[in-house]
C-alpha positions as CSV (number, residue, x, y, z in Angstrom):
1,X,16.9,-49.1,-31.3
2,X,14.9,-51.3,-29.0
3,X,12.2,-51.1,-26.4
4,X,13.3,-52.3,-23.0
5,X,11.0,-55.1,-21.7
6,X,13.3,-56.2,-18.9
7,X,11.3,-55.5,-15.7
8,X,14.5,-55.6,-13.6
9,X,16.1,-52.8,-15.6
10,X,15.7,-49.1,-14.8
11,X,15.0,-48.4,-18.5
12,X,12.0,-50.7,-18.5
13,X,9.3,-49.7,-20.9
14,X,11.5,-47.1,-22.6
15,X,13.3,-46.7,-25.9
16,X,16.9,-47.8,-25.6
17,X,20.0,-48.4,-27.7
18,X,20.1,-52.2,-28.2
19,X,22.3,-53.9,-25.7
20,X,22.5,-57.7,-25.7
21,X,22.5,-57.7,-21.8
22,X,19.1,-56.0,-21.7
23,X,15.9,-57.8,-22.8
24,X,14.2,-55.8,-25.5
25,X,12.0,-55.7,-28.5
26,X,13.7,-54.6,-31.7
27,X,12.1,-51.5,-33.2
28,X,13.4,-52.2,-36.7
29,X,11.3,-54.8,-38.4
30,X,11.4,-56.1,-41.9
31,X,7.6,-56.3,-41.9
32,X,7.2,-52.5,-41.9
33,X,4.9,-52.5,-38.8
34,X,7.2,-50.2,-36.8
35,X,8.0,-47.7,-39.6
36,X,5.7,-45.3,-37.7
37,X,5.1,-45.9,-34.0
38,X,3.3,-44.0,-31.3
39,X,4.3,-45.3,-27.9
40,X,1.4,-45.2,-25.4
41,X,2.5,-43.8,-22.0
42,X,1.3,-46.8,-20.0
43,X,3.0,-48.4,-17.0
44,X,6.0,-46.1,-17.4
45,X,5.9,-44.5,-13.9
46,X,5.3,-46.4,-10.7
47,X,5.8,-49.6,-12.7
48,X,3.8,-52.6,-11.9
49,X,5.3,-55.9,-12.9
50,X,2.9,-58.0,-15.0
51,X,0.8,-55.0,-16.1
52,X,2.6,-54.9,-19.5
53,X,4.8,-52.6,-21.5
54,X,5.5,-51.7,-25.1
55,X,2.0,-50.7,-26.0
56,X,2.2,-48.9,-29.4
57,X,0.0,-47.6,-32.1
58,X,1.6,-49.0,-35.2
59,X,1.0,-50.0,-38.8
60,X,-1.0,-52.9,-40.0
61,X,-2.3,-53.8,-43.4
62,X,-5.7,-55.0,-42.4
63,X,-6.4,-53.9,-38.8
64,X,-5.5,-57.4,-37.6
65,X,-5.3,-58.3,-33.9
66,X,-2.0,-57.6,-32.1
67,X,-0.4,-58.8,-28.9
68,X,-1.6,-55.8,-27.0
69,X,-1.0,-52.9,-29.4
70,X,-3.3,-50.9,-31.6
71,X,-2.7,-51.4,-35.4
72,X,-3.9,-49.0,-38.0
73,X,-3.5,-48.8,-41.8
74,X,-0.6,-46.6,-42.7
75,X,-2.8,-43.8,-44.2
76,X,-4.9,-43.7,-41.0
77,X,-1.8,-43.6,-38.7
78,X,-0.4,-40.8,-40.8
79,X,-3.6,-38.8,-40.4
80,X,-3.5,-39.4,-36.6
81,X,0.1,-38.2,-36.4
82,X,-1.0,-34.9,-38.0
83,X,-3.8,-34.3,-35.5
84,X,-2.2,-35.3,-32.2
85,X,0.6,-33.7,-30.1
86,X,2.5,-34.5,-26.9
87,X,-0.4,-33.4,-24.7
88,X,-3.0,-35.6,-26.5
89,X,-4.7,-38.2,-24.2
90,X,-5.3,-41.5,-25.8
91,X,-8.0,-43.6,-24.1
92,X,-8.2,-47.3,-25.0
93,X,-11.6,-48.8,-24.3
């Protein structure tokens, strides 16, 4: 699976089956970071080019900085997954 980051594609900022013709970020990583992922519903409708895509809450060992995502320790992410649902609003400050 991949996350489409091709602004010219109708599947931009969505989960896709990997296709070499579409620019994407691979969701399978050997470094474990995407073993559990919560995609943030950001810039998915009325898309604005340059405003970003693929903003996830994902795993990190030490809460290190990311390139635009939120990274939590695995145990904390698993707790979060238990207490949220599809209607949960996530506000990033």
